[in-house]
N, CA, C and O atoms as a printed pandas DataFrame, in Angstrom:
     atom_number atom_name residue_name chain_id  residue_number  x_coord  y_coord  z_coord
0              1         N          MET        A               1   54.449  -62.700   27.018
1              2        CA          MET        A               1   54.524  -61.443   26.307
2              3         C          MET        A               1   54.420  -60.303   27.319
3              4         O          MET        A               1   53.582  -60.337   28.219
4              5         N          LEU        A               2   55.263  -59.314   27.167
5              6        CA          LEU        A               2   55.250  -58.173   28.070
6              7         C          LEU        A               2   54.069  -57.257   27.762
7              8         O          LEU        A               2   53.574  -57.206   26.636
8              9         N          GLU        A               3   53.631  -56.535   28.796
9             10        CA          GLU        A               3   52.563  -55.560   28.578
10            11         C          GLU        A               3   53.097  -54.317   27.879
11            12         O          GLU        A               3   52.387  -53.680   27.101
12            13         N          GLU        A               4   54.359  -53.971   28.161
13            14        CA          GLU        A               4   54.973  -52.802   27.542
14            15         C          GLU        A               4   56.378  -53.137   27.055
15            16         O          GLU        A               4   57.077  -53.951   27.658
16            17         N          TYR        A               5   56.771  -52.520   25.990
17            18        CA          TYR        A               5   58.117  -52.690   25.449
18            19         C          TYR        A               5   58.798  -51.323   25.392
19            20         O          TYR        A               5   58.153  -50.314   25.106
20            21         N          ASP        A               6   60.090  -51.296   25.661
21            22        CA          ASP        A               6   60.850  -50.051   25.669
22            23         C          ASP        A               6   61.574  -49.883   24.333
23            24         O          ASP        A               6   62.521  -50.608   24.030
24            25         N          PHE        A               7   61.116  -48.926   23.552
25            26        CA          PHE        A               7   61.730  -48.639   22.257
26            27         C          PHE        A               7   62.530  -47.339   22.286
27            28         O          PHE        A               7   62.838  -46.776   21.235
28            29         N          SER        A               8   62.865  -46.863   23.479
29            30        CA          SER        A               8   63.548  -45.573   23.591
30            31         C          SER        A               8   64.928  -45.580   22.933
31            32         O          SER        A               8   65.409  -44.524   22.522
32            33         N          ASP        A               9   65.571  -46.735   22.825
33            34        CA          ASP        A               9   66.877  -46.824   22.169
34            35         C          ASP        A               9   66.758  -47.238   20.702
35            36         O          ASP        A               9   67.766  -47.418   20.019
36            37         N          GLY        A              10   65.532  -47.386   20.227
37            38        CA          GLY        A              10   65.313  -47.822   18.844
38            39         C          GLY        A              10   65.705  -46.750   17.840
39            40         O          GLY        A              10   65.687  -45.558   18.146
40            41         N          ILE        A              11   66.054  -47.184   16.656
41            42        CA          ILE        A              11   66.420  -46.277   15.572
42            43         C          ILE        A              11   65.389  -46.442   14.462
43            44         O          ILE        A              11   65.244  -47.521   13.887
44            45         N          ARG        A              12   64.677  -45.360   14.171
45            46        CA          ARG        A              12   63.613  -45.405   13.167
46            47         C          ARG        A              12   64.194  -45.694   11.782
47            48         O          ARG        A              12   65.157  -45.058   11.352
48            49         N          GLY        A              13   63.593  -46.665   11.096
49            50        CA          GLY        A              13   63.982  -46.982    9.725
50            51         C          GLY        A              13   65.309  -47.708    9.582
51            52         O          GLY        A              13   65.858  -47.768    8.482
52            53         N          ARG        A              14   65.827  -48.250   10.644
53            54        CA          ARG        A              14   67.151  -48.873   10.607
54            55         C          ARG        A              14   67.243  -50.023    9.601
55            56         O          ARG        A              14   68.258  -50.174    8.920
56            57         N          PHE        A              15   66.203  -50.818    9.510
57            58        CA          PHE        A              15   66.244  -51.991    8.638
58            59         C          PHE        A              15   65.455  -51.785    7.351
59            60         O          PHE        A              15   65.291  -52.721    6.567
60            61         N          TYR        A              16   64.969  -50.576    7.128
61            62        CA          TYR        A              16   64.185  -50.300    5.930
62            63         C          TYR        A              16   65.110  -49.987    4.760
63            64         O          TYR        A              16   65.986  -49.127    4.853
64            65         N          GLU        A              17   64.903  -50.687    3.681
65            66        CA          GLU        A              17   65.636  -50.402    2.452
66            67         C          GLU        A              17   64.643  -50.508    1.303
67            68         O          GLU        A              17   64.098  -51.586    1.065
68            69         N          PRO        A              18   64.395  -49.418    0.589
69            70        CA          PRO        A              18   63.420  -49.486   -0.494
70            71         C          PRO        A              18   63.852  -50.479   -1.571
71            72         O          PRO        A              18   65.022  -50.539   -1.949
72            73         N          LYS        A              19   62.900  -51.243   -2.047
73            74        CA          LYS        A              19   63.191  -52.244   -3.071
74            75         C          LYS        A              19   63.405  -51.596   -4.433
75            76         O          LYS        A              19   64.284  -51.996   -5.197
76            77         N          LYS        A              20   62.593  -50.596   -4.721
77            78        CA          LYS        A              20   62.688  -49.919   -6.008
78            79         C          LYS        A              20   62.603  -48.418   -5.780
79            80         O          LYS        A              20   62.013  -47.957   -4.803
80            81         N          ILE        A              21   63.192  -47.675   -6.682
81            82        CA          ILE        A              21   63.101  -46.222   -6.602
82            83         C          ILE        A              21   62.420  -45.707   -7.864
83            84         O          ILE        A              21   62.682  -46.201   -8.961
84            85         N          PRO        A              22   61.553  -44.719   -7.711
85            86        CA          PRO        A              22   60.891  -44.172   -8.894
86            87         C          PRO        A              22   61.863  -43.324   -9.709
87            88         O          PRO        A              22   62.649  -42.555   -9.157
88            89         N          VAL        A              23   61.797  -43.475  -11.019
89            90        CA          VAL        A              23   62.628  -42.669  -11.918
90            91         C          VAL        A              23   61.754  -42.111  -13.035
91            92         O          VAL        A              23   60.737  -42.698  -13.404
92            93         N          SER        A              24   62.165  -40.991  -13.553
93            94        CA          SER        A              24   61.488  -40.409  -14.702
94            95         C          SER        A              24   62.386  -40.642  -15.910
95            96         O          SER        A              24   63.544  -40.225  -15.924
96            97         N          LEU        A              25   61.850  -41.300  -16.906
97            98        CA          LEU        A              25   62.642  -41.685  -18.069
98            99         C          LEU        A              25   61.854  -41.361  -19.334
99           100         O          LEU        A              25   60.699  -41.765  -19.467
100          101         N          ARG        A              26   62.455  -40.654  -20.236
101          102        CA          ARG        A              26   61.778  -40.299  -21.486
102          103         C          ARG        A              26   62.144  -41.317  -22.565
103          104         O          ARG        A              26   63.308  -41.488  -22.927
104          105         N          LEU        A              27   61.107  -41.984  -23.062
105          106        CA          LEU        A              27   61.287  -42.987  -24.114
106          107         C          LEU        A              27   60.444  -42.598  -25.319
107          108         O          LEU        A              27   59.443  -41.894  -25.182
108          109         N          ASP        A              28   60.842  -43.050  -26.485
109          110        CA          ASP        A              28   60.042  -42.818  -27.685
110          111         C          ASP        A              28   58.705  -43.538  -27.543
111          112         O          ASP        A              28   58.609  -44.597  -26.923
112          113         N          ASN        A              29   57.672  -42.930  -28.137
113          114        CA          ASN        A              29   56.322  -43.462  -28.024
114          115         C          ASN        A              29   56.218  -44.899  -28.532
115          116         O          ASN        A              29   55.561  -45.730  -27.904
116          117         N          ASP        A              30   56.859  -45.200  -29.662
117          118        CA          ASP        A              30   56.759  -46.546  -30.225
118          119         C          ASP        A              30   57.387  -47.594  -29.304
119          120         O          ASP        A              30   56.931  -48.736  -29.267
120          121         N          ILE        A              31   58.417  -47.218  -28.570
121          122        CA          ILE        A              31   59.047  -48.151  -27.631
122          123         C          ILE        A              31   58.100  -48.458  -26.479
123          124         O          ILE        A              31   57.941  -49.614  -26.087
124          125         N          VAL        A              32   57.472  -47.415  -25.941
125          126        CA          VAL        A              32   56.525  -47.614  -24.838
126          127         C          VAL        A              32   55.347  -48.469  -25.300
127          128         O          VAL        A              32   54.918  -49.375  -24.586
128          129         N          LEU        A              33   54.827  -48.185  -26.487
129          130        CA          LEU        A              33   53.709  -48.971  -27.014
130          131         C          LEU        A              33   54.097  -50.434  -27.206
131          132         O          LEU        A              33   53.302  -51.333  -26.933
132          133         N          TYR        A              34   55.316  -50.669  -27.674
133          134        CA          TYR        A              34   55.803  -52.037  -27.851
134          135         C          TYR        A              34   55.813  -52.779  -26.516
135          136         O          TYR        A              34   55.313  -53.899  -26.418
136          137         N          PHE        A              35   56.385  -52.146  -25.487
137          138        CA          PHE        A              35   56.465  -52.798  -24.182
138          139         C          PHE        A              35   55.086  -52.980  -23.554
139          140         O          PHE        A              35   54.840  -53.984  -22.885
140          141         N          LYS        A              36   54.188  -52.025  -23.762
141          142        CA          LYS        A              36   52.829  -52.167  -23.229
142          143         C          LYS        A              36   52.116  -53.346  -23.892
143          144         O          LYS        A              36   51.420  -54.110  -23.224
144          145         N          LYS        A              37   52.290  -53.491  -25.209
145          146        CA          LYS        A              37   51.663  -54.607  -25.923
146          147         C          LYS        A              37   52.244  -55.935  -25.451
147          148         O          LYS        A              37   51.501  -56.875  -25.166
148          149         N          LEU        A              38   53.556  -56.012  -25.368
149          150        CA          LEU        A              38   54.223  -57.234  -24.921
150          151         C          LEU        A              38   53.823  -57.581  -23.488
151          152         O          LEU        A              38   53.573  -58.745  -23.174
152          153         N          ALA        A              39   53.765  -56.580  -22.631
153          154        CA          ALA        A              39   53.386  -56.796  -21.232
154          155         C          ALA        A              39   51.941  -57.264  -21.128
155          156         O          ALA        A              39   51.617  -58.119  -20.303
156          157         N          SER        A              40   51.078  -56.707  -21.961
157          158        CA          SER        A              40   49.675  -57.116  -21.967
158          159         C          SER        A              40   49.538  -58.583  -22.357
159          160         O          SER        A              40   48.747  -59.316  -21.763
160          161         N          GLU        A              41   50.300  -59.005  -23.344
161          162        CA          GLU        A              41   50.277  -60.410  -23.771
162          163         C          GLU        A              41   50.757  -61.334  -22.658
163          164         O          GLU        A              41   50.265  -62.453  -22.519
164          165         N          GLN        A              42   51.717  -60.864  -21.867
165          166        CA          GLN        A              42   52.269  -61.677  -20.775
166          167         C          GLN        A              42   51.531  -61.452  -19.455
167          168         O          GLN        A              42   51.835  -62.083  -18.443
168          169         N          LYS        A              43   50.549  -60.533  -19.484
169          170        CA          LYS        A              43   49.733  -60.216  -18.306
170          171         C          LYS        A              43   50.574  -59.742  -17.118
171          172         O          LYS        A              43   50.390  -60.190  -15.987
172          173         N          VAL        A              44   51.496  -58.831  -17.404
173          174        CA          VAL        A              44   52.313  -58.193  -16.364
174          175         C          VAL        A              44   52.331  -56.687  -16.635
175          176         O          VAL        A              44   52.138  -56.267  -17.776
176          177         N          PRO        A              45   52.558  -55.875  -15.612
177          178        CA          PRO        A              45   52.693  -54.436  -15.853
178          179         C          PRO        A              45   53.914  -54.149  -16.734
179          180         O          PRO        A              45   54.943  -54.816  -16.624
180          181         N          TYR        A              46   53.785  -53.158  -17.598
181          182        CA          TYR        A              46   54.881  -52.914  -18.541
182          183         C          TYR        A              46   56.155  -52.448  -17.849
183          184         O          TYR        A              46   57.252  -52.738  -18.326
184          185         N          GLN        A              47   56.032  -51.721  -16.717
185          186        CA          GLN        A              47   57.240  -51.312  -15.992
186          187         C          GLN        A              47   57.971  -52.529  -15.438
187          188         O          GLN        A              47   59.201  -52.565  -15.421
188          189         N          THR        A              48   57.216  -53.520  -14.987
189          190        CA          THR        A              48   57.804  -54.758  -14.471
190          191         C          THR        A              48   58.540  -55.491  -15.583
191          192         O          THR        A              48   59.628  -56.025  -15.369
192          193         N          LEU        A              49   57.951  -55.514  -16.757
193          194        CA          LEU        A              49   58.584  -56.165  -17.908
194          195         C          LEU        A              49   59.882  -55.455  -18.300
195          196         O          LEU        A              49   60.902  -56.104  -18.532
196          197         N          ILE        A              50   59.842  -54.133  -18.371
197          198        CA          ILE        A              50   61.050  -53.374  -18.713
198          199         C          ILE        A              50   62.132  -53.628  -17.675
199          200         O          ILE        A              50   63.294  -53.823  -18.032
200          201         N          ASN        A              51   61.770  -53.630  -16.397
201          202        CA          ASN        A              51   62.733  -53.880  -15.323
202          203         C          ASN        A              51   63.362  -55.267  -15.473
203          204         O          ASN        A              51   64.575  -55.422  -15.332
204          205         N          ALA        A              52   62.538  -56.266  -15.756
205          206        CA          ALA        A              52   63.038  -57.638  -15.898
206          207         C          ALA        A              52   63.993  -57.755  -17.089
207          208         O          ALA        A              52   65.027  -58.416  -16.995
208          209         N          LEU        A              53   63.645  -57.114  -18.203
209          210        CA          LEU        A              53   64.506  -57.177  -19.386
210          211         C          LEU        A              53   65.825  -56.435  -19.167
211          212         O          LEU        A              53   66.876  -56.884  -19.624
212          213         N          LEU        A              54   65.768  -55.307  -18.474
213          214        CA          LEU        A              54   67.008  -54.583  -18.150
214          215         C          LEU        A              54   67.896  -55.417  -17.226
215          216         O          LEU        A              54   69.112  -55.478  -17.408
216          217         N          ARG        A              55   67.273  -56.059  -16.230
217          218        CA          ARG        A              55   68.037  -56.899  -15.301
218          219         C          ARG        A              55   68.697  -58.061  -16.045
219          220         O          ARG        A              55   69.860  -58.380  -15.799
220          221         N          LYS        A              56   67.949  -58.693  -16.959
221          222        CA          LYS        A              56   68.492  -59.812  -17.738
222          223         C          LYS        A              56   69.683  -59.355  -18.580
223          224         O          LYS        A              56   70.704  -60.039  -18.654
224          225         N          LYS        A              57   69.538  -58.199  -19.207
225          226        CA          LYS        A              57   70.625  -57.671  -20.043
226          227         C          LYS        A              57   71.863  -57.362  -19.204
227          228         O          LYS        A              57   72.984  -57.618  -19.643
228          229         N          LEU        A              58   71.674  -56.821  -18.012
229          230        CA          LEU        A              58   72.806  -56.525  -17.128
230          231         C          LEU        A              58   73.548  -57.791  -16.716
231          232         O          LEU        A              58   74.772  -57.779  -16.580
232          233         N          GLN        A              59   72.814  -58.877  -16.520
233          234        CA          GLN        A              59   73.445  -60.143  -16.130
234          235         C          GLN        A              59   74.274  -60.723  -17.271
235          236         O          GLN        A              59   75.210  -61.488  -17.040
236          237         N          GLU        A              60   73.929  -60.357  -18.497
237          238        CA          GLU        A              60   74.669  -60.845  -19.663
238          239         C          GLU        A              60   75.986  -60.101  -19.865
239          240         O          GLU        A              60   76.871  -60.591  -20.567
240          241         N          LEU        A              61   76.124  -58.932  -19.263
241          242        CA          LEU        A              61   77.338  -58.119  -19.452
242          243         C          LEU        A              61   78.532  -58.710  -18.740
243          244         O          LEU        A              61   79.626  -58.148  -18.800
């Protein structure tokens, strides 16, 4: 292993790609409550559940 490495030609963030992006989405209260209840029963965060269901629906198209 070298004592020093030369990163002078390196490019910051070159291989970084965010997995998810935050979005602001307005949903009816009853829909949010439904997903929160369902997510609680499955012991997952409700945003994760909504994401999974949207992904599944997209694959069906």
